[in-house]
C-alpha positions as CSV (number, residue, x, y, z in Angstrom):
1,M,5.9,15.7,-6.9
2,K,5.5,15.1,-3.1
3,I,6.5,11.7,-1.9
4,G,5.3,10.3,1.4
5,I,7.3,7.3,2.8
6,I,5.8,5.2,5.4
7,G,8.8,3.1,6.7
8,A,12.1,4.7,7.3
9,G,14.3,1.6,7.0
10,F,16.7,0.7,4.1
11,V,13.8,0.9,1.4
12,G,12.4,4.0,2.8
13,R,15.7,5.9,3.2
14,A,17.0,4.8,-0.3
15,V,13.9,5.8,-2.2
16,A,14.1,9.2,-0.2
17,K,17.6,10.1,-1.3
18,L,17.1,9.3,-5.1
19,A,13.8,11.0,-5.2
20,I,15.2,14.2,-3.8
21,K,18.3,14.0,-5.9
22,A,15.7,13.6,-8.7
23,G,14.0,17.0,-7.6
24,H,11.1,15.8,-5.5
25,Q,10.0,16.8,-2.1
26,V,10.0,13.8,0.2
27,M,8.8,13.0,4.0
28,L,9.9,10.0,5.8
29,S,7.9,8.4,8.7
30,N,8.1,5.5,11.2
31,S,6.1,4.0,13.8
32,R,8.3,5.2,16.3
33,G,7.6,9.1,15.7
34,P,9.6,11.8,13.9
35,Q,11.9,12.5,16.9
36,T,13.7,9.0,16.1
37,L,14.4,10.5,12.5
38,F,15.7,13.8,13.4
39,S,19.2,13.2,11.7
40,L,17.8,12.2,8.7
41,K,16.6,15.6,7.9
42,P,19.9,17.3,7.5
43,M,21.6,14.2,6.2
44,I,19.0,13.4,3.3
45,G,17.4,16.6,3.1
46,C,13.8,15.2,3.5
47,E,11.1,16.2,5.7
48,I,10.1,14.1,8.7
49,G,6.8,13.3,10.1
50,T,4.4,10.6,11.5
51,A,2.7,7.9,9.3
52,T,-0.5,10.0,9.3
53,E,1.6,13.3,8.1
54,A,3.4,11.3,5.6
55,A,0.2,9.9,3.9
56,A,-1.3,13.5,4.0
57,F,1.7,15.0,2.6
58,G,2.4,12.6,-0.4
59,D,0.8,12.9,-3.8
60,I,2.3,9.4,-4.0
61,V,2.9,7.4,-0.9
62,V,5.4,4.4,-0.5
63,I,4.7,1.7,1.9
64,A,7.9,0.2,3.2
65,V,7.0,-1.6,6.4
66,P,6.7,-5.1,7.6
67,L,3.5,-7.1,7.0
68,T,2.9,-7.2,10.8
69,A,2.6,-3.3,10.7
70,L,-0.1,-3.2,7.8
71,G,-2.8,-2.8,10.2
72,Q,-1.5,0.2,11.7
73,L,-1.6,2.1,8.3
74,P,-3.7,5.4,8.2
75,V,-6.1,4.1,6.0
76,A,-8.7,6.9,5.7
77,L,-5.8,9.2,4.6
78,L,-4.5,6.8,2.0
79,A,-7.9,6.4,0.3
80,G,-7.9,7.2,-3.3
81,K,-4.1,7.9,-3.2
82,P,-1.7,6.3,-5.4
83,I,0.8,3.9,-3.5
84,I,3.9,2.2,-4.1
85,D,4.0,-1.2,-2.5
86,A,7.6,-2.2,-1.8
87,V,6.7,-4.7,0.9
88,N,7.9,-8.5,0.8
89,Y,6.9,-11.3,2.9
90,Y,9.5,-12.8,5.1
91,P,7.9,-15.6,7.3
92,E,11.0,-15.5,9.5
93,R,10.2,-11.8,10.3
94,D,6.5,-11.5,9.7
95,G,5.3,-15.0,11.1
96,Q,3.5,-17.4,8.8
97,V,0.6,-15.9,6.8
98,T,-1.6,-18.7,5.5
99,E,-3.1,-17.0,2.4
100,L,0.5,-16.3,1.1
101,D,1.9,-19.6,2.0
102,Q,-1.0,-21.3,0.1
103,Q,-0.6,-18.9,-3.0
104,R,-4.2,-17.8,-2.4
105,T,-3.2,-14.4,-2.9
106,T,0.1,-11.9,-3.8
107,T,1.8,-9.8,-1.2
108,S,0.3,-6.9,-2.8
109,E,-3.3,-8.1,-3.0
110,Y,-2.7,-8.7,0.8
111,L,-1.9,-5.1,1.4
112,A,-5.0,-4.2,-0.8
113,G,-7.2,-5.8,1.6
114,F,-5.9,-3.3,4.2
115,L,-6.0,-0.4,1.7
116,P,-9.1,-1.3,-0.4
117,Q,-9.6,2.3,-1.7
118,S,-6.1,2.9,-2.7
119,K,-4.4,2.7,-5.9
120,I,-1.7,0.2,-5.2
121,T,1.2,-0.7,-7.6
122,K,4.1,-3.2,-6.5
123,A,7.3,-1.6,-7.2
124,F,10.8,-1.2,-5.5
125,N,10.5,-4.6,-4.1
126,A,12.9,-7.0,-6.3
127,I,16.3,-4.8,-5.8
128,Q,18.6,-4.6,-2.9
129,M,18.7,-0.9,-1.6
130,T,22.4,-0.9,-2.0
131,D,22.0,-1.6,-5.6
132,L,19.1,0.9,-6.1
133,E,21.4,3.6,-4.9
134,S,24.6,2.4,-7.1
135,D,23.2,0.5,-10.3
136,G,21.4,3.5,-12.1
137,L,22.6,4.1,-15.6
138,P,21.7,6.7,-18.4
139,A,18.8,5.5,-20.5
140,A,21.0,4.9,-23.8
141,D,23.4,2.4,-21.8
142,P,22.7,-1.0,-23.1
143,A,23.6,-2.6,-19.8
144,R,20.9,-0.6,-18.0
145,R,19.1,-2.5,-15.3
146,A,15.4,-3.0,-15.5
147,L,12.9,-3.4,-12.7
148,P,9.4,-4.8,-12.6
149,L,6.1,-3.3,-11.5
150,A,2.7,-4.5,-11.4
151,G,-0.6,-2.6,-10.8
152,D,-4.4,-1.9,-11.8
153,D,-4.1,1.8,-12.1
154,E,-2.4,3.1,-15.3
155,E,-1.7,6.8,-14.0
156,T,0.0,5.3,-10.9
157,K,2.3,3.1,-13.2
158,K,3.2,5.9,-15.3
159,R,4.3,7.9,-12.3
160,I,6.5,5.0,-11.1
161,I,7.9,4.4,-14.6
162,A,8.9,8.1,-14.5
163,L,10.7,7.4,-11.1
164,Y,12.3,4.3,-12.3
165,D,13.8,6.3,-15.3
166,A,14.9,9.0,-13.2
167,F,16.7,6.9,-10.6
168,G,18.5,5.2,-13.7
169,F,16.4,2.2,-14.6
170,D,14.2,0.7,-17.3
171,A,10.8,-0.4,-16.3
172,V,9.1,-3.6,-17.2
173,D,5.3,-3.7,-16.7
174,V,4.1,-6.9,-15.8
175,G,0.2,-6.0,-15.9
176,A,-2.1,-6.3,-13.3
177,L,-1.7,-6.3,-9.6
178,S,-2.3,-9.8,-9.2
179,E,0.6,-10.8,-11.5
180,G,3.0,-9.2,-8.8
181,W,3.7,-12.9,-7.5
182,R,6.3,-13.0,-10.5
183,F,8.7,-11.0,-8.8
184,Q,7.9,-11.6,-5.2
185,R,10.7,-12.9,-2.6
186,A,12.5,-16.2,-4.0
187,M,11.3,-15.9,-7.5
188,P,13.8,-16.1,-10.2
189,S,13.7,-12.2,-11.1
190,Y,14.1,-11.2,-7.3
191,C,17.0,-9.1,-6.9
192,V,18.8,-10.2,-9.8
193,R,20.5,-7.5,-12.2
194,M,19.0,-8.1,-15.6
195,T,18.5,-5.7,-18.6
196,R,15.1,-5.2,-19.8
197,R,15.0,-7.9,-22.3
198,E,16.4,-10.5,-19.9
199,L,13.8,-9.4,-17.3
200,E,11.0,-9.7,-19.6
201,G,11.9,-13.2,-20.6
202,V,12.3,-14.3,-16.8
203,L,9.0,-12.9,-16.0
204,A,7.3,-14.6,-18.8
205,E,8.8,-17.8,-17.9
206,A,8.0,-17.6,-14.0
207,R,5.8,-20.5,-12.4
208,R,3.8,-19.8,-9.4
209,P,5.4,-21.6,-6.3
210,E,3.4,-24.7,-4.9
211,P,1.3,-24.1,-1.9
212,V,2.9,-24.7,1.3
């Protein structure tokens, strides 16, 4: 599978490394241009390009940018494509977003407002990237860590569940994209190491925060 990644920070690079190790082709991109990523090509083994090139390259595309950069995404090229939303909302970085502060929407639904024709699934947002690279275990291991995902397109979710498994993690499907609030930043399941059973319990018991 070809995976385009828009955003070459900790998230983009970690996913790229693991995806290449699992046999996928990857193109990394950022807003500053491929010349700023030249060292990653020999270091990771990925292709490098612009965000537009990564969007065209990918059979599936990872969005791993700050909320403030969502307006710069190549919307037309991402139309109809499976999207992995790894974005988190950090007010100290992104500024205050009223719709999110007042719990009128989730971060993934907010992204969907920018990409209304894309098939968005929230994934890879609820684990620190150092842990993503080090915590993977074989499928039979009872201590295997689980990661959540949420989305409305079943085929996209199947692809992501396969990636989770290839990276060494169980998957917990939380349901529709609107349920992504259950594992957003600051929720009890966010970046906490849990088995599938433990994660399922915490997600089921989650309560949506009060509006700010």
